[in-house]
N, CA, C and O of each residue as an XYZ file, in Angstrom:
324
protein
N     -25.464     11.942    349.447
C     -25.970     13.116    348.757
C     -24.820     14.049    348.333
O     -24.803     14.590    347.228
N     -23.885     14.208    349.239
C     -22.759     15.095    348.948
C     -21.937     14.560    347.784
O     -21.493     15.316    346.919
N     -21.743     13.244    347.776
C     -20.955     12.638    346.707
C     -21.616     12.875    345.351
O     -20.922     13.135    344.369
N     -22.926     12.792    345.282
C     -23.626     13.037    344.018
C     -23.501     14.497    343.607
O     -23.449     14.807    342.417
N     -23.454     15.393    344.586
C     -23.243     16.810    344.259
C     -21.867     17.013    343.632
O     -21.716     17.768    342.672
N     -20.877     16.336    344.180
C     -19.524     16.438    343.624
C     -19.484     15.891    342.201
O     -18.806     16.444    341.335
N     -20.205     14.813    341.967
C     -20.256     14.247    340.614
C     -21.002     15.179    339.660
O     -20.649     15.298    338.487
N     -22.036     15.837    340.180
C     -22.794     16.783    339.364
C     -21.891     17.909    338.870
O     -22.021     18.365    337.734
N     -20.973     18.354    339.730
C     -20.041     19.413    339.355
C     -18.800     18.870    338.642
O     -17.840     19.601    338.396
N     -18.836     17.585    338.318
C     -17.797     16.905    337.535
C     -16.416     16.954    338.184
O     -15.403     17.167    337.517
N     -16.402     16.751    339.508
C     -15.125     16.626    340.200
C     -14.493     15.311    339.781
O     -15.207     14.378    339.410
N     -13.186     15.216    339.830
C     -12.530     13.928    339.562
C     -12.990     12.882    340.587
O     -13.373     13.223    341.706
N     -12.948     11.625    340.193
C     -13.442     10.564    341.075
C     -12.700     10.529    342.408
O     -13.308     10.255    343.442
N     -11.411     10.800    342.399
C     -10.636     10.817    343.648
C     -11.211     11.858    344.619
O     -11.328     11.587    345.814
N     -11.567     13.034    344.119
C     -12.145     14.074    344.968
C     -13.526     13.655    345.470
O     -13.873     13.925    346.621
N     -14.311     13.004    344.627
C     -15.637     12.532    345.039
C     -15.522     11.534    346.181
O     -16.307     11.574    347.129
N     -14.550     10.643    346.091
C     -14.337      9.662    347.151
C     -13.947     10.349    348.451
O     -14.453     10.000    349.518
N     -13.058     11.317    348.364
C     -12.612     12.039    349.546
C     -13.762     12.785    350.193
O     -13.909     12.764    351.415
N     -14.567     13.434    349.398
C     -15.709     14.186    349.920
C     -16.703     13.255    350.599
O     -17.246     13.600    351.649
N     -16.952     12.084    350.027
C     -17.889     11.128    350.613
C     -17.438     10.697    352.008
O     -18.243     10.667    352.938
N     -16.161     10.364    352.157
C     -15.656      9.936    353.465
C     -15.629     11.085    354.466
O     -16.011     10.911    355.623
N     -15.185     12.237    354.033
C     -15.058     13.381    354.936
C     -16.425     13.860    355.420
O     -16.571     14.208    356.592
N     -17.411     13.884    354.553
C     -18.744     14.335    354.948
C     -19.338     13.405    356.001
O     -19.985     13.866    356.942
N     -19.125     12.116    355.852
C     -19.622     11.167    356.848
C     -18.972     11.365    358.206
O     -19.650     11.310    359.232
N     -17.673     11.595    358.224
C     -16.979     11.816    359.493
C     -17.447     13.101    360.163
O     -17.622     13.137    361.381
N     -17.647     14.138    359.389
C     -18.109     15.402    359.960
C     -19.529     15.282    360.488
O     -19.857     15.894    361.505
N     -20.379     14.506    359.823
C     -21.749     14.323    360.301
C     -21.775     13.603    361.636
O     -22.587     13.944    362.496
N     -20.911     12.618    361.835
C     -20.841     11.909    363.112
C     -20.406     12.859    364.226
O     -20.970     12.845    365.320
N     -19.417     13.668    363.941
C     -18.946     14.616    364.953
C     -20.008     15.680    365.256
O     -20.189     16.061    366.412
N     -20.699     16.153    364.237
C     -21.747     17.147    364.430
C     -22.877     16.594    365.285
O     -23.387     17.291    366.163
N     -23.274     15.351    365.040
C     -24.341     14.735    365.833
C     -23.949     14.650    367.303
O     -24.771     14.915    368.180
N     -22.707     14.285    367.576
C     -22.229     14.213    368.962
C     -22.217     15.591    369.612
O     -22.632     15.745    370.761
N     -21.745     16.582    368.882
C     -21.679     17.945    369.421
C     -23.075     18.496    369.706
O     -23.276     19.169    370.717
N     -24.031     18.222    368.838
C     -25.401     18.696    369.063
C     -26.024     18.034    370.286
O     -26.676     18.699    371.091
N     -25.827     16.741    370.424
C     -26.368     16.035    371.587
C     -25.763     16.568    372.881
O     -26.461     16.759    373.877
N     -24.469     16.803    372.850
C     -23.799     17.333    374.039
C     -24.267     18.757    374.339
O     -24.490     19.113    375.496
N     -24.415     19.567    373.290
C     -24.861     20.946    373.470
C     -26.279     21.043    374.020
O     -26.608     21.979    374.749
N     -27.110     20.075    373.667
C     -28.490     20.057    374.157
C     -28.570     19.485    375.566
O     -29.622     19.550    376.203
N     -27.468     18.927    376.058
C     -27.472     18.341    377.393
C     -28.173     17.002    377.447
O     -28.588     16.553    378.516
N     -28.306     16.366    376.303
C     -29.009     15.084    376.250
C     -28.095     13.991    375.724
O     -28.487     13.172    374.892
N     -26.884     13.996    376.222
C     -25.902     13.030    375.728
C     -26.321     11.600    376.048
O     -25.965     10.680    375.312
N     -27.077     11.392    377.140
C     -27.499     10.039    377.524
C     -28.602      9.508    376.618
O     -28.715      8.294    376.448
N     -29.415     10.375    376.034
C     -30.522      9.906    375.191
C     -30.254     10.172    373.712
O     -30.143      9.230    372.928
N     -30.151     11.402    373.334
C     -29.911     11.762    371.938
C     -28.504     11.345    371.514
O     -28.265     11.017    370.352
N     -27.593     11.362    372.458
C     -26.220     10.996    372.162
C     -26.051      9.548    371.747
O     -25.079      9.206    371.073
N     -26.989      8.689    372.143
C     -26.906      7.284    371.761
C     -26.940      7.121    370.247
O     -26.210      6.298    369.695
N     -27.775      7.892    369.578
C     -27.855      7.819    368.116
C     -26.532      8.236    367.479
O     -26.084      7.620    366.511
N     -25.914      9.269    368.015
C     -24.636      9.715    367.439
C     -23.524      8.707    367.706
O     -22.617      8.556    366.887
N     -23.583      8.020    368.837
C     -22.574      6.989    369.129
C     -22.724      5.830    368.145
O     -21.735      5.334    367.605
N     -23.948      5.408    367.919
C     -24.198      4.321    366.966
C     -23.785      4.750    365.558
O     -23.102      4.002    364.858
N     -24.194      5.945    365.144
C     -23.848      6.437    363.812
C     -22.337      6.588    363.664
O     -21.772      6.206    362.639
N     -21.687      7.137    364.674
C     -20.238      7.326    364.614
C     -19.499      6.009    364.494
O     -18.539      5.896    363.731
N     -19.940      5.020    365.240
C     -19.323      3.697    365.170
C     -19.527      3.080    363.794
O     -18.590      2.544    363.204
N     -20.744      3.156    363.287
C     -21.031      2.597    361.961
C     -20.250      3.342    360.877
O     -19.801      2.726    359.910
N     -20.083      4.661    361.026
C     -19.320      5.434    360.054
C     -17.869      4.976    360.037
O     -17.263      4.868    358.971
N     -17.309      4.706    361.214
C     -15.927      4.231    361.258
C     -15.777      2.868    360.605
O     -14.809      2.628    359.883
N     -16.719      1.980    360.849
C     -16.646      0.636    360.272
C     -16.848      0.690    358.755
O     -16.039      0.151    358.000
N     -17.916      1.335    358.317
C     -18.199      1.374    356.879
C     -17.197      2.243    356.131
O     -16.814      1.914    355.009
N     -16.768      3.346    356.736
C     -15.777      4.211    356.086
C     -14.440      3.511    355.912
O     -13.801      3.635    354.867
N     -14.017      2.775    356.933
C     -12.761      2.020    356.839
C     -12.873      0.912    355.800
O     -11.936      0.665    355.041
N     -14.020      0.250    355.771
C     -14.236     -0.817    354.784
C     -14.207     -0.248    353.366
O     -13.593     -0.822    352.467
N     -14.873      0.875    353.182
C     -14.906      1.500    351.863
C     -13.522      1.974    351.435
O     -13.134      1.815    350.278
N     -12.785      2.555    352.370
C     -11.419      3.010    352.051
C     -10.527      1.828    351.680
O      -9.709      1.933    350.766
N     -10.679      0.712    352.377
C      -9.894     -0.485    352.047
C     -10.259     -1.023    350.670
O      -9.392     -1.445    349.905
N     -11.547     -1.003    350.369
C     -12.010     -1.490    349.070
C     -11.502     -0.583    347.948
O     -11.056     -1.065    346.907
N     -11.573      0.736    348.165
C     -11.105      1.688    347.157
C      -9.590      1.655    346.996
O      -9.075      2.007    345.935
N      -8.877      1.240    348.025
C      -7.413      1.235    347.988
C      -6.887      0.423    346.797
O      -5.896      0.804    346.174
N      -7.537     -0.671    346.491
C      -7.088     -1.536    345.394
C      -7.768     -1.229    344.064
O      -7.527     -1.919    343.074
N      -8.598     -0.223    344.033
C      -9.315      0.151    342.813
C      -9.061      1.623    342.508
O      -9.758      2.493    343.031
N      -8.069      1.907    341.667
C      -7.788      3.320    341.359
C      -8.968      3.958    340.633
O      -9.693      3.274    339.911
N      -9.163      5.247    340.816
C     -10.238      5.933    340.093
C     -10.095      5.748    338.590
O      -8.982      5.719    338.064
N     -11.215      5.625    337.907
C     -11.209      5.400    336.462
C     -10.511      6.532    335.718
O      -9.721      6.289    334.806
N     -10.804      7.759    336.109
C     -10.205      8.889    335.396
C      -8.706      8.994    335.665
O      -7.970      9.514    334.827
N      -8.242      8.512    336.817
C      -6.816      8.568    337.129
C      -6.038      7.540    336.309
O      -4.958      7.846    335.804
N      -6.568      6.334    336.171
C      -5.860      5.315    335.401
C      -5.791      5.716    333.929
O      -4.828      5.381    333.238
N      -6.802      6.427    333.450
C      -6.797      6.917    332.071
C      -5.699      7.961    331.888
O      -4.997      7.952    330.877
N      -5.546      8.872    332.872
C      -4.525      9.904    332.781
C      -3.123      9.306    332.766
O      -2.245      9.815    332.070
N      -2.903      8.245    333.515
C      -1.574      7.619    333.560
C      -1.236      6.973    332.218
O      -0.080      6.991    331.795
N      -2.230      6.406    331.552
C      -1.986      5.760    330.270
C      -1.664      6.779    329.184
O      -0.845      6.518    328.303
N      -2.311      7.942    329.249
C      -2.101      8.983    328.248
C      -0.746      9.641    328.421
O      -0.096      9.981    327.432
N      -0.308      9.826    329.654
C       0.959     10.530    329.934
C       2.169      9.780    329.465
O       3.293     10.253    329.635
């Protein structure tokens, strides 16, 4: 959702990618902090552990995939310069 908001405001693709990864990492940390704050780390915290682990796996995979694919608007700027 956050990434689409960045695109709506016409951020460069590089910024959209950064926002997508950063928002996911912050959501995992927030879920853990809320579970701990509620004192239910054994029950509610399980969801944040699963989400946090999946965020690390999918975020790393996405970053690796994006590493070899420069943003479209960036490659255009290099050709013009």
